[in-house]
C-alpha positions as CSV (number, residue, x, y, z in Angstrom):
1,M,99.1,49.3,135.8
2,K,101.9,51.8,135.2
3,M,103.0,49.8,132.1
4,F,99.4,49.9,130.8
5,W,99.1,53.7,130.8
6,L,102.6,54.3,129.7
7,G,101.9,52.0,126.6
8,R,98.6,53.8,125.8
9,K,100.5,57.2,126.1
10,K,103.2,56.0,123.7
11,Q,100.6,54.7,121.3
12,L,98.9,58.1,121.1
13,L,102.2,59.9,120.7
14,V,103.3,57.6,118.0
15,A,100.0,58.1,116.1
16,A,100.3,61.9,116.5
17,A,103.9,61.8,115.3
18,L,102.9,59.8,112.3
19,C,100.2,62.3,111.4
20,V,102.7,65.2,111.8
21,S,105.3,63.5,109.6
22,F,102.6,63.0,107.0
23,V,102.2,66.8,106.5
24,G,106.0,67.2,106.7
25,A,106.0,69.9,109.3
26,P,106.3,70.1,113.1
27,L,103.3,70.5,115.2
28,A,103.1,74.1,116.4
29,Q,100.5,76.7,116.8
30,A,100.0,78.5,113.5
31,P,101.2,82.1,113.6
32,A,98.5,84.7,113.7
33,E,97.6,86.2,110.3
34,A,99.1,89.6,109.8
35,A,96.6,92.4,109.7
36,F,95.8,93.7,106.2
37,T,96.6,97.4,106.3
38,Q,95.9,100.5,104.2
39,E,99.5,100.2,103.0
40,D,98.7,96.7,101.7
41,L,95.6,98.1,99.9
42,N,97.6,101.0,98.5
43,D,100.0,98.5,96.9
44,E,97.1,97.5,94.6
45,L,97.5,100.9,92.9
46,M,100.9,99.9,91.5
47,M,99.8,98.3,88.3
48,A,97.2,100.9,87.4
49,V,99.5,103.9,88.1
50,G,102.4,102.2,86.4
51,W,100.3,101.7,83.2
52,M,99.2,105.4,83.2
53,Q,102.7,106.8,83.8
54,N,104.7,104.4,81.5
55,S,102.7,102.6,78.8
56,A,102.5,103.6,75.2
57,E,98.9,102.3,75.3
58,Y,97.8,105.0,77.7
59,R,99.2,107.6,75.5
60,E,97.5,106.1,72.5
61,L,94.1,106.3,74.2
62,C,94.7,110.0,75.2
63,Y,95.7,111.0,71.7
64,Q,92.7,109.1,70.2
65,A,90.2,110.8,72.6
66,Y,91.5,114.3,71.8
67,N,91.7,113.7,68.0
68,V,88.1,112.4,67.9
69,A,87.0,115.4,70.1
70,L,88.8,117.9,67.9
71,F,87.3,116.4,64.7
72,Q,83.8,116.9,66.1
73,V,84.6,120.5,67.1
74,K,86.0,121.4,63.6
75,Q,82.9,119.9,62.1
76,A,80.6,121.9,64.4
77,V,82.5,125.2,63.7
78,A,82.2,124.5,59.9
79,Q,78.4,123.9,60.2
80,H,77.7,126.7,62.8
81,K,75.1,129.2,61.7
82,Q,75.1,132.8,62.5
83,G,72.6,133.6,65.3
84,A,72.8,130.2,66.8
85,K,74.1,129.6,70.4
86,P,77.9,129.9,70.6
87,L,79.7,126.6,70.6
88,A,81.4,125.1,73.7
89,I,83.0,121.9,74.9
90,V,82.6,120.7,78.5
91,L,85.3,118.6,80.1
92,D,86.4,117.3,83.5
93,A,89.9,118.2,84.7
94,D,91.5,115.4,86.7
95,E,92.5,112.4,84.5
96,T,90.8,114.1,81.6
97,V,93.4,116.8,80.9
98,L,95.3,116.8,84.2
99,D,97.6,113.9,85.1
100,N,97.5,113.3,88.9
101,S,99.1,109.9,88.9
102,A,102.0,111.1,91.0
103,F,99.6,111.8,93.8
104,E,98.2,108.2,93.5
105,A,101.8,106.8,93.4
106,G,102.7,108.8,96.4
107,L,100.2,106.7,98.5
108,I,102.1,103.4,97.7
109,D,104.3,102.2,100.6
110,T,102.3,104.5,103.0
111,D,99.6,103.7,105.5
112,S,97.6,106.8,104.3
113,A,94.4,106.8,102.3
114,Y,93.1,109.6,100.1
115,S,92.0,112.5,102.3
116,T,90.7,116.0,101.7
117,K,93.8,117.4,103.5
118,T,96.3,115.7,101.3
119,W,94.3,116.5,98.1
120,N,94.2,120.1,99.1
121,E,98.0,120.1,99.5
122,W,98.4,118.4,96.1
123,C,96.2,121.0,94.4
124,A,98.0,123.8,96.1
125,A,101.4,122.4,95.0
126,G,100.2,122.7,91.4
127,E,102.3,119.8,90.2
128,A,99.9,117.9,88.0
129,L,101.2,117.3,84.5
130,A,99.2,117.7,81.3
131,M,98.0,114.4,79.9
132,P,99.5,113.4,76.5
133,G,98.0,115.7,73.8
134,A,95.9,117.7,76.2
135,T,97.6,121.1,75.8
136,D,97.6,120.9,72.0
137,F,94.0,119.8,72.0
138,L,92.7,122.7,74.2
139,Q,94.8,125.3,72.4
140,A,93.4,124.1,69.1
141,V,89.8,124.4,70.4
142,D,90.6,127.9,71.7
143,K,91.9,129.0,68.4
144,L,88.7,127.9,66.7
145,G,86.8,130.4,68.9
146,V,85.0,127.7,70.9
147,Q,84.4,128.1,74.7
148,I,86.0,125.6,77.1
149,F,84.4,124.8,80.4
150,Y,86.4,122.8,82.9
151,V,83.6,121.3,85.1
152,T,85.5,119.7,87.9
153,N,84.8,118.5,91.4
154,R,87.8,120.3,92.8
155,S,86.6,122.7,95.4
156,M,86.1,126.4,94.5
157,D,86.7,127.3,98.2
158,T,90.0,125.6,98.8
159,Q,91.5,124.4,95.5
160,Y,90.9,127.0,92.9
161,E,94.0,129.1,93.2
162,G,96.5,126.3,93.0
163,S,94.6,124.6,90.2
164,A,94.4,127.8,88.1
165,R,98.1,128.4,88.5
166,N,98.9,124.8,87.6
167,M,96.7,124.8,84.5
168,Q,98.0,128.2,83.2
169,Q,101.6,126.9,83.6
170,L,100.6,123.9,81.4
171,G,99.4,126.2,78.7
172,F,95.7,125.5,79.1
173,P,93.6,128.4,77.6
174,Q,90.5,130.1,79.1
175,V,91.6,129.5,82.7
176,D,89.4,131.9,84.8
177,K,86.5,131.7,87.1
178,E,83.9,131.8,84.3
179,H,85.3,128.8,82.6
180,M,86.6,126.8,85.6
181,V,83.3,125.5,87.0
182,F,84.4,124.0,90.3
183,K,82.3,122.3,92.9
184,T,80.5,124.5,95.4
185,T,77.7,122.6,97.1
186,T,77.3,119.2,95.3
187,S,79.5,116.7,93.4
188,D,76.6,116.1,91.0
189,K,77.6,117.9,87.9
190,Q,74.2,118.0,86.2
191,P,73.2,121.5,87.6
192,R,76.4,123.0,86.2
193,Y,75.8,121.3,82.8
194,D,72.3,122.7,82.7
195,A,73.6,126.2,83.4
196,I,76.1,125.9,80.5
197,T,73.7,124.3,77.9
198,A,71.2,127.2,78.7
199,K,73.7,129.6,76.9
200,Y,75.9,127.4,74.8
201,D,75.6,124.6,72.2
202,V,77.9,121.9,73.7
203,V,79.7,120.0,71.0
204,V,81.3,117.3,73.1
205,Y,81.7,116.2,76.7
206,L,85.0,114.7,77.8
207,G,85.7,112.8,81.0
208,D,87.3,109.7,82.7
209,N,84.2,109.0,84.9
210,A,80.6,108.3,83.7
211,G,79.6,111.2,86.0
212,D,81.6,113.6,83.8
213,L,78.8,113.1,81.2
214,P,75.2,114.3,81.4
215,L,73.8,110.9,81.5
216,G,72.3,110.7,85.1
217,T,74.7,108.1,86.5
218,Y,75.4,110.1,89.8
219,H,75.1,107.8,92.8
220,K,73.6,105.0,90.7
221,K,74.2,101.3,91.3
222,Q,76.7,99.5,89.1
223,T,74.1,97.6,87.1
224,M,72.2,100.9,86.4
225,R,75.4,102.8,85.5
226,N,76.3,100.1,83.0
227,A,72.8,100.0,81.6
228,I,72.8,103.8,81.1
229,I,76.1,103.6,79.2
230,D,74.9,100.7,77.1
231,A,71.7,102.7,76.2
232,N,73.9,105.6,74.9
233,K,76.5,103.5,73.2
234,D,75.9,105.2,69.8
235,K,76.9,108.6,71.2
236,F,80.4,107.6,72.3
237,G,83.1,108.9,70.0
238,L,80.6,111.5,68.8
239,K,79.0,113.5,71.7
240,Y,80.8,111.7,74.6
241,I,84.5,111.1,74.8
242,A,86.0,108.9,77.4
243,L,89.5,109.1,78.8
244,P,91.3,106.1,80.5
245,N,91.6,106.0,84.3
246,P,91.9,102.5,86.0
247,S,93.2,103.9,89.3
248,Y,90.1,105.5,90.9
249,G,86.5,106.6,90.1
250,D,82.8,106.1,90.9
251,W,83.1,102.5,89.5
252,E,85.1,101.4,92.7
253,P,82.4,101.9,95.3
254,A,79.7,100.8,92.8
255,Q,81.3,97.3,92.8
256,Y,80.4,96.7,96.4
257,N,77.0,95.0,96.7
258,D,76.1,96.7,93.4
259,G,76.6,100.1,95.1
260,D,74.1,99.2,97.8
261,G,76.3,99.8,100.8
262,N,78.9,102.2,102.3
263,Y,82.1,101.1,100.6
264,W,84.1,103.9,102.1
265,A,83.3,102.7,105.7
266,L,84.9,99.3,105.0
267,T,88.3,98.3,106.5
268,P,91.2,97.9,104.0
269,K,90.8,94.1,104.2
270,Q,87.0,94.4,103.5
271,K,87.7,96.7,100.6
272,R,90.1,94.2,99.1
273,E,87.6,91.4,99.6
274,A,84.8,93.5,97.9
275,R,87.1,94.2,94.9
276,K,88.0,90.5,94.7
277,K,84.3,89.3,94.9
278,A,83.4,91.6,92.1
279,L,85.8,89.8,89.7
280,R,84.9,87.2,87.1
281,T,87.6,84.5,87.5
282,W,88.8,81.4,85.7
283,V,91.2,79.0,87.4
284,A,93.3,76.5,85.5
285,P,92.7,72.8,86.3
286,V,96.2,72.3,87.7
287,E,95.7,75.2,90.0
288,K,92.4,73.8,91.2
289,K,94.2,70.5,92.1
290,R,96.8,72.4,94.0
291,M,94.2,74.3,95.9
292,K,92.4,71.1,96.7
293,A,95.6,69.4,97.9
294,K,96.4,72.4,100.2
295,S,93.0,72.2,101.7
296,T,93.4,68.5,102.4
297,E,96.8,69.1,104.1
298,Q,95.2,71.7,106.3
299,V,92.6,69.1,107.4
300,V,95.2,66.5,108.2
301,E,97.2,68.9,110.2
302,H,94.2,69.8,112.2
303,K,93.6,66.1,112.9
304,G,97.2,65.8,114.0
305,T,96.8,68.5,116.5
306,S,93.6,66.8,117.8
307,L,95.6,63.6,118.6
308,I,98.0,65.4,120.8
309,E,95.0,67.1,122.6
310,Q,93.4,63.6,123.0
311,A,96.6,62.2,124.5
312,Q,96.9,65.1,127.0
313,A,93.2,64.6,128.0
314,E,93.7,60.8,128.6
315,E,96.9,61.6,130.6
316,A,94.8,63.8,132.9
317,E,92.1,61.1,133.3
318,I,94.6,58.4,134.2
319,E,96.5,60.7,136.6
320,K,93.2,61.5,138.4
321,A,92.1,57.9,138.5
322,H,95.4,56.7,140.1
323,G,95.9,59.7,142.3
324,L,98.9,61.0,140.5
325,L,100.1,64.6,140.4
326,P,99.2,66.6,137.1
327,G,102.0,66.0,134.7
328,A,103.3,62.8,136.3
329,I,103.0,60.7,133.1
330,A,104.8,63.2,130.9
331,N,107.6,63.6,133.5
332,D,107.9,59.8,133.7
333,I,108.3,59.5,129.9
334,H,110.9,62.2,129.6
335,N,112.8,60.7,132.5
């Protein structure tokens, strides 16, 4: 009888060993997957911030935006009639004339997310740079006698002083509490736009976010935001001037379930999955084959583990049937 169950044990172990050798790796419990942290998520900023800080193409787009805007302003000044409303331009500050990419870069390799506390500290430090061409553009508009309104969602209560000092040091004109229209109670800029247009004829609006334009995209879903922009496509480069910013914006949470969900309450891993799910992808045929092969290997490895478990279960049954102590078969084989 002993020869029977030893033979059966050896058969099962041989089968399991063959399965393991097929996948070319020892049978062992797979290590637990490392947690996806905020630091991992912050690493995804590297390409966008690197492009903004270093690429010639980013500078091209900035110069292009300001050149187009200045052309519109010059035309408006030339055609302005006496007695009409005074002319003005309306623009956002951050990533429209102020370069905050160093703040975003500072999050990389840390486990910290954006917070009001750190943003307050950044604004107080006053270390934002002027975007390429921003100072020249603003000074040219000022010399033409046109009013400049910086409509920004920086806080009037906590971020005005550092922001004003920073913008003055960069040579931005008309930096005062009349022209720096900061957030007070709402991030929706439309009420502030309405107050300005009641007194001024706004030539152009500039911004890096759809919400920087008076188009009604505030808190809209992604499909609606895109539809609004498409409906106003003929006004871009004329009334509305867009600046490049791939690092953050209202487009990010709008990706998640078409904006129908609390994106900011997600874990770092869930945010990454939401970003990935929103992508259109194309996978090369060779890569598809590789992915399929990897999936097959995982199935085979799983079956190999099942054979060991089967052998252990049969050991226990034989030991129980013959009144042997638990582990007697394994001890006998090793001896």
